[in-house]
C-alpha positions in Angstrom: 25.0 184.9 117.6 27.3 187.6 118.2 30.0 185.6 119.7 33.2 186.1 117.7 34.3 182.2 117.8 31.0 181.6 115.9 31.9 184.0 112.9 34.5 181.5 111.7 31.5 179.4 110.3 30.9 182.2 107.9 34.5 182.3 106.7 36.0 181.2 103.3 38.2 178.7 105.4 35.0 177.1 106.9 33.3 176.9 103.3 36.7 175.0 101.9 36.5 172.8 105.0 32.9 171.9 104.0 33.6 171.6 100.4 36.4 169.0 101.2 34.0 167.2 103.4 31.3 167.0 100.9 33.8 166.0 98.3 34.9 162.9 100.7 31.4 162.2 101.2 30.3 162.0 97.5 33.5 159.3 97.1 31.8 155.8 97.9 35.3 154.2 98.2 36.0 156.9 101.1 32.6 157.3 102.7 29.4 155.4 102.8 26.0 157.0 103.8 26.2 159.0 107.1 29.6 157.3 107.9 32.7 159.1 108.4 33.4 162.4 110.0 35.7 165.2 109.9 36.7 168.1 112.0 38.8 171.6 112.2 39.7 173.5 115.2 39.5 177.3 115.4 39.4 179.9 118.1 39.1 177.4 121.0 36.2 175.4 119.3 36.2 172.1 117.4 33.8 171.9 114.4 32.8 168.6 113.7 30.2 166.5 111.9 27.1 166.3 113.5 25.7 162.7 114.3 23.5 161.3 111.6 24.5 164.1 108.9 26.0 163.0 105.7 29.4 164.5 104.7 28.1 164.6 101.2 25.7 167.1 102.1 28.0 169.6 104.0 27.8 172.2 101.2 24.0 171.9 101.3 22.9 171.3 104.8 24.0 172.4 108.2 26.4 169.6 108.8 28.7 170.9 111.3 28.7 171.5 115.2 30.8 173.7 117.4 32.0 172.0 120.5 34.2 173.8 123.4 37.3 172.0 122.8 39.1 173.0 126.3 35.9 171.7 128.2 35.7 168.5 126.5 39.6 167.6 126.7 39.3 168.3 130.4 36.4 165.9 130.8 38.4 163.4 129.0 41.6 164.1 131.2 39.4 163.7 134.3 37.7 160.5 133.0 34.2 162.5 133.4 31.8 160.0 132.0 30.2 163.0 130.2 32.9 163.0 127.6 30.9 159.8 126.2 28.1 162.4 125.3 30.0 165.2 123.3 26.4 166.8 123.1 27.2 168.1 126.9 29.9 170.2 125.5 28.4 172.1 122.6 29.4 175.6 122.1 25.9 176.5 121.6 23.4 174.7 124.3 20.5 175.5 121.8 21.8 173.9 118.9 19.7 170.8 117.9 22.1 168.7 116.2 24.6 166.6 118.3 28.2 166.3 117.7 29.4 163.0 116.0 30.2 160.1 118.3 33.8 160.2 117.4 34.2 163.8 118.7 36.3 162.8 121.4 38.7 160.9 118.8 39.1 164.1 116.8 39.8 166.3 120.2 42.5 163.7 121.1 44.6 164.8 118.2 46.5 168.2 118.4 46.4 168.7 114.5 44.0 171.3 113.4 42.2 169.4 110.7 41.2 165.7 111.3 39.6 163.3 108.7 38.0 160.1 109.5 36.9 157.9 106.7 35.7 154.5 106.1 37.9 153.9 103.2 37.4 150.6 101.8 41.0 150.0 100.7 41.9 150.6 104.2 39.1 148.6 105.9 40.5 145.7 103.7 43.6 145.7 105.6 42.2 146.7 108.8 39.9 143.7 109.1 43.0 141.0 108.7 44.3 139.2 111.7 47.8 140.3 111.3 47.1 143.5 109.8 49.7 145.8 111.8 52.4 143.6 110.3 51.1 143.7 106.8 50.8 147.6 106.6 54.5 148.1 107.7 55.6 147.7 103.9 52.9 150.2 102.2 52.9 152.7 105.0 56.7 153.0 105.4 58.0 156.5 105.8 54.6 157.7 107.4 54.4 158.6 111.1 51.5 156.1 111.3 50.1 154.0 114.2 47.6 151.0 114.1 45.1 151.2 116.9 43.3 147.4 117.7 39.6 148.0 117.5 37.9 149.4 120.0 34.3 150.7 120.6 33.8 154.1 118.8 33.8 157.0 121.0 35.8 157.1 124.3 37.2 153.6 124.5 38.6 154.3 120.8 39.8 157.7 122.1 41.4 156.4 125.1 43.1 153.5 123.0 44.4 156.2 120.7 46.0 158.4 123.2 47.9 155.5 124.5 49.5 155.0 121.2 50.3 158.0 119.6 52.9 160.5 119.9 53.2 164.3 119.0 54.4 163.3 115.5 51.8 160.8 114.7 49.2 161.8 111.7 47.9 158.8 110.4 45.8 156.2 112.2 44.7 152.8 111.2 41.7 151.8 112.9 41.4 148.1 113.3 38.0 146.9 111.9 37.0 150.4 111.3 38.7 152.7 108.9 41.3 155.6 108.6 42.1 158.8 110.3 44.6 161.3 109.0 45.5 164.8 110.6 47.4 167.8 109.5 47.5 171.6 110.1 45.8 172.7 107.2 43.0 171.5 104.9 45.2 170.9 101.9 47.6 169.0 103.9 44.9 166.7 105.6 43.4 166.1 101.9 46.9 165.5 100.4 48.0 163.0 103.2 44.6 161.0 103.0 45.1 160.4 99.2 48.5 159.5 99.8 47.5 156.8 102.4 44.5 155.8 100.1 46.7 155.1 97.2 49.5 153.2 99.4 46.8 150.8 100.4 45.2 150.2 97.1 44.6 146.4 96.8 43.7 144.1 94.0 40.2 143.8 93.4 38.2 141.2 91.9 35.6 142.4 89.3 32.3 141.1 89.9 29.8 140.5 86.9 26.3 141.2 88.2 23.9 140.0 85.6 20.5 141.0 84.9 18.1 139.8 87.9 15.4 137.3 87.1 14.6 137.1 90.9 10.7 137.6 91.3 10.0 139.7 94.3 6.3 139.6 95.3 4.8 143.1 95.5 3.4 142.5 99.0 7.1 141.3 100.4 8.6 143.5 103.1 11.6 143.6 100.7 12.6 145.5 97.8 15.8 145.0 95.5 19.0 146.9 96.5 20.1 149.4 94.1 22.1 147.9 91.3 25.6 149.3 92.7 24.8 147.1 95.8 24.0 143.9 94.4 27.8 142.7 93.7 28.2 140.9 97.0 25.6 138.3 96.1 27.7 137.4 93.0 31.3 136.8 94.6 31.6 133.6 96.6 34.9 134.4 97.9 33.5 137.5 99.4 30.4 135.7 100.7 32.8 133.2 102.5 34.9 135.9 104.3 31.7 138.1 105.4 28.8 136.0 106.0 29.6 134.9 109.7 29.9 138.0 111.9 30.5 141.4 111.0 33.7 143.3 109.9 33.3 147.0 111.1 31.0 148.9 113.2 28.9 150.6 110.6 27.9 147.1 109.3 26.3 146.5 112.8 24.5 149.8 113.0 23.1 149.9 109.4 22.8 146.2 108.8 22.5 144.3 111.9 24.6 141.6 113.3 26.4 139.5 110.7 25.1 139.0 107.4 22.0 137.1 106.6 21.9 134.5 103.8 18.8 132.8 102.5 20.0 129.3 102.2 18.6 127.1 99.2 16.4 125.0 101.7 14.1 128.1 102.4 12.3 130.6 100.3 11.9 134.2 101.0 8.0 133.7 101.6 8.9 131.3 104.4 11.2 133.5 106.1 8.7 136.7 106.0 6.0 134.1 107.2 8.3 132.6 110.1 9.9 135.7 111.6 8.0 138.9 110.6 9.2 140.9 113.5 12.7 140.0 113.3 13.6 140.2 109.5 17.1 141.2 108.7 17.5 144.8 107.1 19.4 143.2 104.5 18.9 139.6 102.8 21.5 138.0 100.6 20.4 135.3 98.0 23.6 133.9 96.8 24.0 134.1 93.0 20.7 136.0 92.8 19.8 139.1 94.5 20.6 141.3 97.5 17.7 142.7 99.2 16.8 145.5 101.3 14.2 145.7 104.0 11.4 148.3 103.1 11.7 149.9 106.4 15.7 149.9 106.2 17.0 153.4 107.0 18.4 155.3 104.5 22.2 154.6 103.9 21.6 150.9 103.8 22.3 150.4 100.1 25.5 152.4 100.6 26.6 150.2 103.3 25.9 147.1 101.1 28.4 148.9 98.6 30.8 149.2 101.0 30.7 145.4 102.0 30.7 144.8 98.3 33.8 146.8 97.9 35.6 145.6 100.9 34.9 142.0 100.2 36.3 142.1 96.5 39.4 143.3 97.9 39.7 140.4 100.2 41.9 137.3 98.8 41.1 133.4 99.5 44.0 133.3 101.8 43.2 136.5 103.8 42.7 135.6 107.5 40.0 137.9 108.6 39.4 139.4 111.9 35.8 139.8 112.9 33.9 141.7 115.4 32.9 139.5 118.7 29.6 139.3 119.7 30.3 141.5 122.6 31.6 144.1 120.3 28.4 144.0 118.3 26.1 144.2 121.6 28.1 147.4 122.7 27.3 149.0 119.5 23.6 148.0 119.3 23.1 149.0 122.8 24.6 152.4 122.9 22.6 155.5 123.4 24.6 157.6 121.0 24.3 155.0 118.1 20.5 154.7 118.8 20.3 158.3 118.3 22.0 158.0 115.2 19.5 155.0 114.2 16.7 156.9 114.8 18.0 160.1 112.7 18.6 157.7 109.8 14.9 156.4 110.1 13.4 159.8 110.3 15.6 160.7 107.0 14.4 157.6 105.4 10.5 158.5 106.0 10.9 162.3 105.5 
C-alpha cells in the first residue's frame, strides 16, 4: 500500500509496540492463549490486535490490524449498530483479519497506547463481590475506576465511557481483567507492571503428584498439560470455581461452568452417555485435568489461568460469578463464534 498512514507499521515504534505485545503475551500471569489485546493510535488509525491471534506471536506473525479511528468513534457516538462489528471500520477493506472484539474499548480511551490483559492477580480481585471497595487500598493514588461486568464489546465500551474521566488510565474490569492506558509505550508498560505488583495476592502452592490416572487410548480425552493440572488438586479452588464461570474467556474456551466427574460416575460412562455434549475440559478431583481432543488451541492455557486465579482465592472470599444470561450472550455472540472458529482452525492446522 502507498497510503502514508500505513507506513507506521514499518517503523521502529511499531516494532517496539509489537515486541511489548509479544512480551505480555508470553507471560501466562498476564495473558493466556488468544486472550488480551493491545492497541496504539497513530495518524488517525487505531492499530489493534486481530481477533483470534495470539499476542505472544506479535513479532512472528501478522497480529495487528488498522482501524479508521474517527469513523469508529463516530459510529459509537451515533449508536450505530455497526460499531459492534469493528471489521466494518478496517482501514484496508481487503485485510482478511478482523479487529479484536474489544476494539471499541480501545477507541473509548483517548490515550495513545492501551493494554488489556487478563492478569490473574487482577482477576482474583475482580471476581469478588465487594471488589471495588477492596481495591481502594492497593490502588490508592492511581487514577483508576472499577467497571462492573458487561459483555465484551459495545456494552463494555459504553459502561467505560460512563465511568471514566480524562485522567482515568487504569480500569479494573469486573469478572474480566485489567486495562491500562498511557501516551507512550514505556509509560503504559510501567503502569501495567505497577498495577500488577500492587494487586499481588497470597497464593496457595499446589502440589501436583505424578498422575496414575489410566486414560484409555480410545477416549475422547487427553491429559491436560502438566502446568494446567493444578486445579484438580486444590479443594479450595474447586469449591470457588465449580458452579459457574468467573470470566468471559472461561466461557468461550471451556464452556459454561466447570464440569467435574463425581465419584459416582466413570469417564467411560460419561463418554457413552453424552457423546455429543462432552465438555471441553473435565476435572477429576484429586486425580487429573482432562482436555477434549477436539478442544481448540489455548484450552490448556485457560485451565492454567483458572488454576492461578483459584489459588489466589481465599476460603472466606465471596465470589461473584457470571450469570446464565451473561454466559448465553457470550456463547451466542457472532464475534465470539468467529474467534472460536479461528481457534478450531489453528488447532487442526
